[in-house]
N, C-alpha and C positions, 0 to 999 in steps of 0.2 A: 504493500500500500504506500509506504514512504517513497519507494523508488518511482512509482507511477506519479505521485504528487510532485516529486522533484522534476521528472521529465515534463510534466504539464507546466510547471512554473518556469522551466527553462524555455519552453516553446513560447509561452506568453511574453516573457522578458525579451527574448531575442526578436520576436515579431515586432514588439513596441520599439526596440532599438533600431531595427531596420526601417520602420516607418518614420521615426524621428530623423534618422540620418538621411533618408531619401528626401525629406522636405527641408533639409539644411544643406545648401550648396557646398559649404566648406567641409562637410562631413560625407559628401556623396561617395558611395562605395566603401566607406569605412565600416566594416562589419566583421564579426567573429565567425561567420558561417563557414567560410572555406576552411579556416583553421580548425573549426570543430569537426567538420567532415573528415579532414585529414587526420587529426589527432585521435578522433574517435576510432578510426581503423587501426592506428598505431597502438593504442593503449587499451581499447575496450572491444576486442574482436568478438568476445562471447556475449557481450551485452547488447543493449538496444540503443546505445548512444549514437551510433551512426545514423539512426532514423531522424534525429533531431533536426539536422540541416534541411532534410527533405520536407519534414512537416512545417518548419518555419517558412521555407520557400513557398509552399502551397498556400499557407494562410496569408503571408505578407504580400505575395503577388496578387492575390484576390483583393486585399484591402487597398493596395497601391493603385491597381487598375481602376477600382471603383472611385478612389479619391480623385484621380486625375481625369476621370471620365473616359478612360480607354476601354476598348473591348479586350477580350482575352486573346493574347498573342500566343497561340499554341506553339508555333515554331520556336519563339524565344524561350518559352517555358521549357520545352523539351531540350533545347541546347543547354540551358542552365542546369537542368537535372543531369544531363549527360556529363557536364563539367564536374559536378559534385560526385558523380559516380566514378569518374576518372581519379579524382582526389582520394576516394576510398580505395581504389586499386593501388595508387601510390602508397597510401598508408599501410596497406597490407604488405606490400613489398618491403617497406621500411621496417615494419614490425619484425621481419625475419632477420634483419641485420641493423638493429637500432643503434645508431651513433649520432652524435651532434651533427656530423657532416651529412648523413643521409636524411636526418630530419630537416635540416636547412634546404637540402637539394629537393626533397619532396614538396616542401612548402613553396619554394620558388617555381618549380615546375607546375604545380597546381595553379598558382597565380597567373603565370604566363599563358597557360592553356585556356584558362577562363577568359582572360582579356582577348586573346586572339580569336577564340571561337565566337564570343558574344559580339565583338566588334565586326568580325567578318560577316556575321548575320545582319548586323545593322547596315553595313555597307551594301549588302544585297537588297535589303528591303527599303532603305531610305532613298527616295528619288533624288535628293539633293547631291548624292555622290555619283560621279561618273563611274560607270562599270568598267573601269580600266585599272591597271596597276597603280598609276598615280592617284586615282580616285580611292583605291583601297588604302594607299599610304596616307592620304589625307585623313581617312577615317581612323587610322591608327595613331595619328599624331596631333594634327591641329583641329580636326573636326570641322563642323559647319560654321560659317560666319554667324556671329551673334550668340554663340554658345561657348561655354568653357572648352578649352582644348581637351581632346580625349586622353592625352597623356596625363592630365590632372587626375582623371578617374583611375587610371592605371596606377599612378603614384599612391593614391589613397588606398586602393585595394591591396597593393603590394605591402605598404607599410602596415596596414591592419593585419594582413595574413602573417607577416613576420612577428609583429608584436604579440598577437593573440597565440600564435603557435609557440612562441618563446615562453609566454606565461603558462600555457597549458603544460608544456613539456617540463619546465622547471618545477612547477607545483607537483606534477605527477611523479617526476623522478625523485623529488624530496620525500613524497609519501612512500615510494618504494624503498628509499634509503632508510627511512625511519622504521620500516617494518622488516628490514632484512632481505628484501627482494633484490634481484639483480638490477642495477641502475647505472647511470652514466657519469656519476660524480667521482672525482678522484678520492683516494682513500682518506686523506685528511679531512675532506669536506664531509664524507660519509660518517666519520667518527663524530664530528661536530653535530651533525643533524641527529644522529641516533642518541646522542647524550643530552640533547635539548628537550 
């Protein structure tokens, strides 16, 4: 019962977070969802944590589309789901050889794939972009006139993925160290954590 309540609370909290950041231009794309999808697969393979990003995406996408008066963009939704699924696969790979380097690499790869896939779809669907290589490059960098450059959104998503992945990893590795499970901390840090 406690676990189900915790999952429900996380879904509500992350949905609200995504809604707030989506309506604040400075925080656009600053979200813990990708980090949660990736770290969920790294650390909680047997649990249901990996379902949280998918549930949040479904709920928040519905709310955001309704808020902005957009219809349901099925192809954009499927691409986002596919990107989270790829992050889960990266997380499963990393879980078999968990090091700080593989965690960083998995996080960076998940961020880059999400940006490339979602922006490529935007380039295909948005009439303002020429359907040429320079048009695709414009979609990846400067975006359309009158809007913030698209690299700004990539910067935010990359920063948030790195920050939240770092937080999740350090906290979970600390828990592992304090309970005697294999973790990534050097011996002197492990001793300090277990004695605190």
